[in-house]
N, CA, C and O atoms as a MOPAC input file, in Angstrom:
PM7 MOZYME 1SCF
protein

 N     12.87200 1    -6.84100 1     7.91200 1
 C     14.24600 1    -6.20900 1     7.13700 1
 C     13.13300 1    -5.54200 1     5.83900 1
 O     13.22200 1    -4.44700 1     5.28400 1
 N     12.16400 1    -6.56900 1     5.63400 1
 C     11.31600 1    -6.29100 1     4.50600 1
 C     11.01800 1    -4.94800 1     4.76900 1
 O     11.66300 1    -4.15400 1     4.08400 1
 N     10.34900 1    -4.54600 1     5.43900 1
 C      9.91600 1    -3.23900 1     6.15100 1
 C     10.97100 1    -2.10000 1     5.43900 1
 O     10.63400 1    -1.33500 1     4.53400 1
 N     12.36800 1    -2.16900 1     6.07900 1
 C     12.75400 1    -1.71300 1     5.75800 1
 C     13.09600 1    -0.96400 1     4.03600 1
 O     13.07700 1     0.19800 1     3.63000 1
 N     13.38200 1    -2.24700 1     3.39100 1
 C     13.34200 1    -2.06000 1     1.75400 1
 C     11.71600 1    -1.42600 1     1.37600 1
 O     11.58400 1    -0.44700 1     0.64200 1
 N     10.57900 1    -2.12600 1     1.97800 1
 C      9.47400 1    -1.40700 1     1.56300 1
 C      9.65400 1     0.29300 1     1.58700 1
 O      9.35000 1     0.94900 1     0.59100 1
 N     10.25500 1     1.02800 1     3.00400 1
 C     10.50900 1     1.77000 1     3.29300 1
 C     11.35800 1     3.10300 1     2.23100 1
 O     11.12900 1     4.29600 1     2.03300 1
 N     12.26500 1     2.25200 1     1.80700 1
 C     13.23600 1     2.44600 1     0.45300 1
 C     12.78100 1     2.77200 1    -0.16900 1
 O     12.80200 1     3.99700 1    -0.28800 1
 N     12.01200 1     2.00000 1    -1.06200 1
 C     11.03800 1     2.00000 1    -2.40000 1
 C     10.08800 1     3.07800 1    -2.09600 1
 O      9.57800 1     3.52500 1    -3.12300 1
 N      9.65000 1     3.69200 1    -0.90500 1
 C      8.60900 1     4.41100 1    -0.88600 1
 C      9.31600 1     6.04000 1    -0.88700 1
 O      8.71900 1     7.08800 1    -1.13500 1
 N     10.45300 1     5.90400 1    -0.60500 1
 C     11.55900 1     6.88300 1    -0.43000 1
 C     11.35500 1     7.47000 1    -1.97400 1
 O     10.90500 1     8.43800 1    -2.58700 1
 N     11.99900 1     6.20700 1    -2.15700 1
 C     12.73800 1     6.72300 1    -4.15700 1
 C     11.45500 1     6.67500 1    -4.60300 1
 O     11.55500 1     7.26400 1    -5.67900 1
 N     10.04300 1     6.28600 1    -4.45600 1
 C      9.26200 1     6.74500 1    -5.64000 1
 C      8.27700 1     7.87900 1    -5.33300 1
 O      7.25200 1     8.05600 1    -5.99200 1
 N      8.72000 1     8.78100 1    -4.09400 1
 C      8.43700 1    10.29000 1    -3.57700 1
 C      9.61000 1    11.05600 1    -4.27900 1
 O      9.33900 1    12.11500 1    -4.84400 1
 N     10.62900 1    10.68400 1    -4.28000 1
 C     11.82600 1    11.47300 1    -4.99100 1
 C     11.22100 1    11.61500 1    -6.55500 1
 O     10.79500 1    12.70000 1    -6.95100 1
 N     11.22500 1    10.31700 1    -7.47500 1
 C     11.42000 1    10.20500 1    -8.42800 1
 C     10.11600 1     9.37700 1    -9.11600 1
 O     10.39600 1     8.25700 1    -9.54300 1
 N      9.08800 1     9.70700 1    -9.22300 1
 C      8.21000 1     9.02300 1    -9.52100 1
 C      8.21400 1     8.49100 1   -10.72100 1
 O      7.89200 1     7.32800 1   -10.96700 1
 N      8.62100 1     9.41600 1   -11.61400 1
 C      9.12200 1     8.56100 1   -13.22500 1
 C      9.93900 1     7.85000 1   -13.15300 1
 O     10.18300 1     7.25000 1   -14.20000 1
 N     10.64400 1     7.57500 1   -12.15400 1
 C     11.76200 1     5.74400 1   -12.54500 1
 C     11.73700 1     5.08400 1   -11.53800 1
 O     12.61900 1     4.99900 1   -10.68400 1
 N     10.60400 1     4.51100 1   -11.57400 1
 C     10.17600 1     3.28500 1   -10.40100 1
 C     10.13600 1     2.08500 1   -10.91400 1
 O      9.04700 1     1.89300 1   -11.45600 1
 N     10.95800 1     1.04900 1   -10.99400 1
 C     10.64500 1    -0.13800 1   -11.51700 1
 C      8.99300 1    -0.37700 1   -11.44900 1
 O      8.29400 1     0.29700 1   -10.69300 1
 N      8.42900 1    -1.44000 1   -12.34800 1
 C      7.11800 1    -1.98600 1   -12.29600 1
 C      7.39500 1    -3.09700 1   -11.25400 1
 O      6.76000 1    -3.13400 1   -10.20000 1
 N      8.14600 1    -3.80400 1   -11.49700 1
 C      8.33700 1    -4.64400 1   -10.11000 1
 C      8.26800 1    -4.36000 1    -9.00100 1
 O      7.49000 1    -5.01000 1    -8.30300 1
 N      8.97000 1    -3.39300 1    -8.46600 1
 C      8.74700 1    -2.57800 1    -7.28700 1
 C      7.73700 1    -1.72800 1    -7.05600 1
 O      7.59300 1    -1.44000 1    -5.86800 1
 N      7.11800 1    -1.31700 1    -7.68700 1
 C      5.68600 1    -0.90000 1    -7.36200 1
 C      5.23800 1    -2.13100 1    -6.78700 1
 O      5.16600 1    -2.29600 1    -5.56900 1
 N      4.85000 1    -3.24200 1    -7.87300 1
 C      4.35500 1    -3.93000 1    -7.47400 1
 C      4.20700 1    -5.06900 1    -5.92200 1
 O      3.35300 1    -5.88800 1    -5.58200 1
 N      5.60300 1    -4.55500 1    -5.24400 1
 C      5.98400 1    -5.42900 1    -4.10200 1
 C      5.58600 1    -4.49700 1    -3.31200 1
 O      5.15100 1    -4.92100 1    -2.24100 1
 N      5.57400 1    -3.09400 1    -3.48300 1
 C      5.00600 1    -1.84700 1    -2.65600 1
 C      3.90000 1    -1.96200 1    -2.26700 1
 O      3.57700 1    -1.79600 1    -1.09100 1
 N      2.79200 1    -2.40000 1    -3.58700 1
 C      1.37100 1    -2.28200 1    -3.45000 1
 C      1.00200 1    -3.30800 1    -2.75400 1
 O      0.21200 1    -3.05200 1    -1.84600 1
 N      1.49800 1    -5.01300 1    -2.96000 1
 C      1.55600 1    -6.24200 1    -2.46700 1
 C      1.41200 1    -6.21300 1    -1.08600 1
 O      0.56500 1    -6.83200 1    -0.44100 1
 N      2.37100 1    -5.38300 1    -0.60700 1
 C      2.82800 1    -4.98900 1     1.11000 1
 C      1.74700 1    -4.47400 1     1.50000 1
 O      1.10600 1    -5.02200 1     2.39700 1
 N      1.34900 1    -3.39700 1     0.95400 1
 C     -0.05100 1    -2.61500 1     1.42100 1
 C     -1.51800 1    -2.86100 1     0.92500 1
 O     -2.47800 1    -2.40800 1     1.54900 1
 N     -1.65300 1    -3.60000 1    -0.22800 1
 C     -2.80300 1    -4.02900 1    -0.47600 1
 C     -3.37400 1    -5.45500 1    -0.11700 1
 O     -4.44300 1    -5.85500 1     0.34300 1
 N     -1.98400 1    -6.15500 1    -0.60300 1
 C     -2.33700 1    -7.88100 1    -0.63700 1
 C     -1.91600 1    -8.27500 1    -2.00600 1
 O     -1.01100 1    -7.76100 1    -2.66300 1
 N     -2.56800 1    -9.09800 1    -2.29200 1
 C     -2.29700 1    -9.65800 1    -3.92900 1
 C     -3.04600 1    -9.36900 1    -4.46700 1
 O     -4.22500 1    -9.37000 1    -4.11300 1
 N     -2.52800 1    -8.96400 1    -5.69200 1
 C     -3.36500 1    -8.42300 1    -7.31200 1
 C     -4.60100 1    -9.28200 1    -7.22700 1
 O     -4.66000 1   -10.50100 1    -7.06800 1
 N     -5.65200 1    -8.33700 1    -7.37500 1
 C     -6.70400 1    -8.85700 1    -7.88300 1
 C     -6.63800 1    -9.73500 1    -9.24400 1
 O     -6.96600 1   -10.92200 1    -9.24600 1
 N     -6.20300 1    -9.07700 1   -10.36300 1
 C     -5.80900 1    -8.96100 1   -11.28000 1
 C     -4.22400 1    -9.37300 1   -11.93800 1
 O     -3.47900 1    -8.41300 1   -11.74200 1
 N     -3.65100 1   -10.27700 1   -12.50700 1
 C     -2.34500 1    -9.91000 1   -13.23900 1
 C     -1.95900 1   -10.92900 1   -13.91600 1
 O     -2.45300 1   -12.01700 1   -13.62000 1
 N     -1.22800 1   -10.86900 1   -14.72200 1
 C     -0.87000 1   -11.80900 1   -15.78900 1
 C     -1.17800 1   -11.09700 1   -17.30100 1
 O     -1.12700 1   -11.56100 1   -18.44000 1
 N     -1.44400 1   -10.05200 1   -16.89500 1
 C     -1.41800 1    -8.78200 1   -18.07400 1
 C     -0.63900 1    -7.78600 1   -18.02100 1
 O      0.09000 1    -7.77800 1   -17.03000 1
 N     -0.52200 1    -6.89000 1   -18.77300 1
 C      0.20800 1    -5.73800 1   -18.49000 1
 C     -0.24500 1    -4.82000 1   -17.19900 1
 O      0.53600 1    -4.24500 1   -16.44100 1
 N     -1.84000 1    -4.81000 1   -17.11100 1
 C     -2.17500 1    -4.47800 1   -15.40700 1
 C     -2.08200 1    -5.34500 1   -14.37400 1
 O     -2.11100 1    -6.57000 1   -14.49200 1
 N     -1.95700 1    -4.66300 1   -13.23400 1
 C     -2.32500 1    -5.47200 1   -12.25400 1
 C     -3.46300 1    -4.32000 1   -11.38100 1
 O     -3.51200 1    -3.09600 1   -11.50000 1
 N     -4.14400 1    -5.05400 1   -10.66900 1
 C     -5.23600 1    -4.52200 1    -9.77700 1
 C     -5.65400 1    -4.77400 1    -8.23800 1
 O     -5.89800 1    -5.87000 1    -7.73300 1
 N     -5.67100 1    -3.99600 1    -7.84900 1
 C     -5.14900 1    -4.08900 1    -5.99800 1
 C     -6.83600 1    -3.52800 1    -5.21300 1
 O     -7.65600 1    -2.66300 1    -5.52300 1
 N     -6.78100 1    -4.15000 1    -4.53200 1
 C     -7.81600 1    -4.12600 1    -3.53900 1
 C     -7.79400 1    -3.29000 1    -2.48500 1
 O     -7.06100 1    -3.63500 1    -1.55800 1
 N     -8.52200 1    -2.07300 1    -2.34600 1
 C     -8.01700 1    -0.77600 1    -0.91500 1
 C     -9.23100 1    -1.28700 1    -0.26100 1
 O    -10.18100 1    -1.83700 1    -0.81900 1
 N     -9.05400 1    -0.99100 1     1.22000 1
 C    -10.73100 1    -1.06400 1     1.72500 1
 C    -11.52600 1    -0.01300 1     2.14900 1
 O    -12.07100 1     0.06300 1     3.25000 1
 N    -11.59300 1     0.96300 1     1.06700 1
 C    -12.44000 1     1.76100 1     1.21200 1
 C    -13.81300 1     1.98700 1     0.15400 1
 O    -13.88800 1     1.37300 1    -0.91000 1
 N    -14.62800 1     2.73200 1     0.50700 1
 C    -15.89200 1     2.49500 1    -0.28200 1
 C    -15.24200 1     3.88400 1    -1.30500 1
 O    -14.45400 1     4.79500 1    -1.05000 1
 N    -16.16700 1     3.42300 1    -2.77600 1
 C    -15.70000 1     4.47800 1    -3.86500 1
 C    -15.80100 1     3.59600 1    -4.99200 1
 O    -16.62600 1     2.97700 1    -5.66400 1
 N    -13.94600 1     3.94900 1    -4.82600 1
 C    -13.12300 1     3.34500 1    -6.07900 1
 C    -12.34700 1     2.14500 1    -5.21500 1
 O    -11.22900 1     2.47000 1    -4.81400 1
 N    -12.58300 1     1.44500 1    -5.03900 1
 C    -11.46300 1     0.45300 1    -4.08300 1
 C    -10.48600 1    -0.20600 1    -4.67100 1
 O    -10.27200 1    -1.41200 1    -4.54700 1
 N     -9.95400 1     0.45900 1    -5.23500 1
 C     -8.71800 1    -0.25900 1    -6.18900 1
 C     -7.91800 1     0.58400 1    -6.34700 1
 O     -8.11300 1     1.76800 1    -6.07500 1
 N     -6.68900 1     0.02900 1    -6.90200 1
 C     -5.06600 1     0.36600 1    -7.18300 1
 C     -4.66700 1    -0.22000 1    -8.60200 1
 O     -4.21300 1    -1.36400 1    -8.60200 1
 N     -4.76800 1     0.32400 1    -9.58600 1
 C     -4.50300 1    -0.37800 1   -11.44000 1
 C     -2.95900 1     0.06400 1   -11.44300 1
 O     -2.65400 1     1.17600 1   -11.01300 1
 N     -2.21400 1    -0.61700 1   -11.82200 1
 C     -1.00500 1    -0.13000 1   -12.32000 1
 C     -0.64000 1    -0.83600 1   -13.09000 1
 O     -0.85600 1    -2.04600 1   -13.02600 1
 N      0.09700 1    -0.19900 1   -14.14800 1
 C      0.52000 1    -0.76500 1   -15.78600 1
 C      1.58300 1    -1.05000 1   -15.88100 1
 O      2.16100 1    -0.28400 1   -15.11100 1
 N      2.54200 1    -1.89100 1   -16.49000 1
 C      3.81100 1    -2.33800 1   -16.92800 1
 C      4.51600 1    -1.49800 1   -18.32700 1
 O      4.38400 1    -2.20800 1   -19.32400 1
 N      5.04100 1    -0.51600 1   -18.55600 1
 C      5.26700 1     0.39700 1   -19.40200 1
 C      7.18100 1    -0.15500 1   -19.87600 1
 O      8.18700 1     0.46500 1   -19.53100 1
 N      7.15900 1    -0.96100 1   -20.40100 1
 C      8.29100 1    -1.52000 1   -20.56400 1
 C      9.14600 1    -1.78300 1   -19.74400 1
 O     10.31700 1    -1.55500 1   -20.04700 1
 N      8.80900 1    -2.37400 1   -18.38600 1
 C      9.77500 1    -2.49100 1   -17.04100 1
 C      9.38000 1    -1.52500 1   -16.18400 1
 O      9.20700 1    -1.79600 1   -14.99500 1
 N      9.19200 1    -0.31900 1   -16.66000 1
 C      8.74000 1     0.71400 1   -15.68000 1
 C      7.32900 1     1.09200 1   -15.22200 1
 O      6.32700 1     0.71600 1   -15.83000 1
 N      7.30200 1     1.72800 1   -14.30100 1
 C      5.59600 1     2.06900 1   -13.81700 1
 C      5.22900 1     3.35900 1   -14.39900 1
 O      6.03200 1     4.05500 1   -15.02100 1
 N      4.19300 1     3.62300 1   -14.22200 1
 C      3.48400 1     4.88500 1   -15.20700 1
 C      3.82500 1     5.81900 1   -13.83900 1
 O      3.73300 1     5.19700 1   -12.78000 1
 N      4.26200 1     7.44100 1   -13.72800 1
 C      4.23500 1     7.95900 1   -13.15600 1
 C      3.34900 1     8.87500 1   -12.32700 1
 O      3.72200 1     9.29900 1   -11.23300 1
 N      2.24800 1     9.15400 1   -12.82800 1
 C      0.78200 1     8.78800 1   -12.33800 1
 C     -0.28500 1     8.08800 1   -11.69000 1
 O     -1.40200 1     8.30500 1   -11.22000 1
 N      0.77200 1     6.88400 1   -11.91700 1
 C      0.14500 1     5.74100 1   -11.32400 1
 C      0.75500 1     5.40100 1    -9.98200 1
 O      0.11900 1     4.90000 1    -9.05500 1
 N      2.30600 1     5.77600 1    -9.94700 1
 C      3.22300 1     5.39600 1    -8.56900 1
 C      2.67300 1     6.79700 1    -7.81500 1
 O      2.14100 1     6.43200 1    -6.76700 1
 N      2.60400 1     8.12400 1    -7.93500 1
 C      1.85800 1     8.84200 1    -7.11200 1
 C      0.30300 1     8.54700 1    -6.48100 1
 O     -0.05000 1     9.05400 1    -5.41700 1
 N     -0.68400 1     7.54500 1    -7.38600 1
 C     -1.89900 1     7.28700 1    -7.27600 1
 C     -1.63200 1     5.94100 1    -6.18300 1
 O     -2.59400 1     5.28000 1    -5.79100 1
 N     -0.56100 1     5.70300 1    -5.85400 1
 C     -0.69400 1     4.87100 1    -5.13600 1
 C      0.03100 1     5.24600 1    -3.81300 1
 O     -0.36800 1     5.06500 1    -2.66300 1
 N      0.82400 1     5.63200 1    -4.10800 1
 C      1.29300 1     6.92500 1    -2.46400 1
 C      0.46800 1     7.78200 1    -1.81800 1
 O      0.56100 1     8.35600 1    -0.73300 1
 N     -0.15700 1     7.77600 1    -2.46400 1
 C     -1.76500 1     8.74600 1    -2.16400 1
 C     -3.03300 1     7.82800 1    -1.38100 1
 O     -3.86900 1     8.14000 1    -0.53300 1
 N     -2.72700 1     6.54900 1    -2.11000 1
 C     -3.55800 1     5.52000 1    -1.64700 1
 C     -2.71300 1     4.96800 1    -0.07100 1
 O     -3.43300 1     4.59800 1     0.85700 1
 N     -1.65000 1     4.96600 1     0.04300 1
 C     -0.93400 1     4.60900 1     0.62600 1
 C     -1.31200 1     5.50500 1     2.29000 1
 O     -1.56500 1     5.29500 1     3.47600 1
 N     -1.10800 1     6.60800 1     1.25500 1
 C     -1.18900 1     8.20700 1     2.81200 1
 C     -2.57100 1     7.55500 1     3.11600 1
 O     -2.48900 1     7.03200 1     4.22800 1
 N     -3.59000 1     7.40800 1     2.67100 1
 C     -4.77700 1     7.42300 1     2.86900 1
 C     -4.75400 1     6.09400 1     3.95200 1
 O     -5.18900 1     6.06400 1     5.10300 1
 N     -4.24800 1     5.26400 1     3.35200 1
 C     -4.08700 1     3.65700 1     4.52200 1
 C     -3.65300 1     4.16200 1     5.94600 1
 O     -3.83400 1     3.63300 1     7.04200 1
 N     -2.96900 1     5.45200 1     5.58100 1
 C     -2.39100 1     5.55700 1     7.06300 1
 C     -2.97800 1     6.44800 1     7.85700 1
 O     -2.56700 1     6.40400 1     9.01700 1
 N     -3.58200 1     7.03200 1     7.69300 1
 C     -4.65200 1     8.30500 1     8.40000 1
 C     -5.65600 1     7.19000 1     9.23300 1
 O     -6.60000 1     7.59600 1     9.91000 1

């Protein structure tokens, strides 16, 4: 059931990355990348399993996620699935 919720959130993120709740983006990131390395500020940083720039950084902007960061998360998820 939880995966259905995550799948629905990802579908919504693809459809409109500029209208995603920060809390929803956090749920997706925690599902795919685990617990955030940093939280408690306006930023959350999640570790990814590849070399280079092995992190996803997201930022709360008045309860919403920034659209470019939503697209970065979607790109990272696609990279994980390959």
